[in-house]
N, C-alpha and C positions, 0 to 999 in steps of 0.2 A: 665622898663617892660619887660618881656620876650616874644620872639615870640611865638605863641601858635599853635599848629597844630590842625585843626578842621576837622570834618566829616560831612557828610549830616546830622547826629543826632545831633551835637553841633553848626553848622553854625548859626543858627538864634540865639541861645542865647549868642553866642560870639560876635555877630555883630549888636545886636540890641540897644545898647546904645552907645553915642559918636562917634567920628570919627574913622574909622577902614580901614586899607588898608588891602585888601585881595590879596593874591598872589596864583593863580592858577597856579599850577606846577605839573611836573612829574619826577620820578627819571631818565628818559632816556634822558631828554630834556637840551641840552648843555647850551642854554641862562638862563634856569632857574637856572644852577648850578653857572653861572656867576653872577647871581643876587643875589644869598643867601647872600653873605658877604655884599653886598650894603645893603640890607634889615637888617643885623645885626648893621651895623654901623648907619643906620638910626634910628633904635629901640633905640640904646644907646643914640641918641641925641634928640630924641623925648620927652623921659622921659612919663609923663603923660598926655601929651596933645593928643596923638593918640596911637592906638595900632595896631599891625600888627599881622595878622593871615596867615597861609599857609593851602591850601587845595590841597591834591592829586588828580588830576583829574582822574586817573585810578582807584581808589578806591572810588571815591565819584562821580560818574557820574550824578546823580540826580542834584545835586547843580550846576555842571558845566552846564548841560543842560538848567537848570532853568534860567542862566544868560546868555546863549546863547555862551558860551566859545568855540570858534572854533581853535585858534591857542594859544598856550603857550609861555612864561609866559604871562597871561593876569591879570592884576592889576585893581582891582577895589577900588575907595574910596568910602566908605559908611558913611552916618551920619545917627545916629538912626535908622539903618536899611534900608536906601534908597539910591540906587547908586547915587551918585552925580557926578561921574567922572569915567573915564575908559583909560586905556592906554594898549597897546599890544607891547609886544617884551621888549627887554633889554633897561633898561632907566639907565643914570647915577644917583648918589646919589642927585646931586643938582636938577635935573628934578623931582624926586619924592619929594622932600622936598619942593619944591616951589608947587607942586600938591596939598600935604597935607595941606601945611599952608594957601591955600586958602579957607580951610574948617574948620581949628580950631579956 
């Protein structure tokens, strides 16, 4: 499955089913750039078990505000539209895989 870029308008439809890792990021954020290849690798390994979506906080402030995102990268794990876990800051792939595997 490919990583999907979502907006305020598409966020709910893209995160309402199954386990979804949401990456709140911005183009100017250094740690966000560092985590991008980690998410690509994780996405390749997860297959159909979970989906990864990215949302640019500069362009989609409504969704970032709704979830109280104060610093980025913020990663939410959602299951059927509900937040079940959250981490802030750069995370190694192993930590993210462990986080997701608790919910799949």
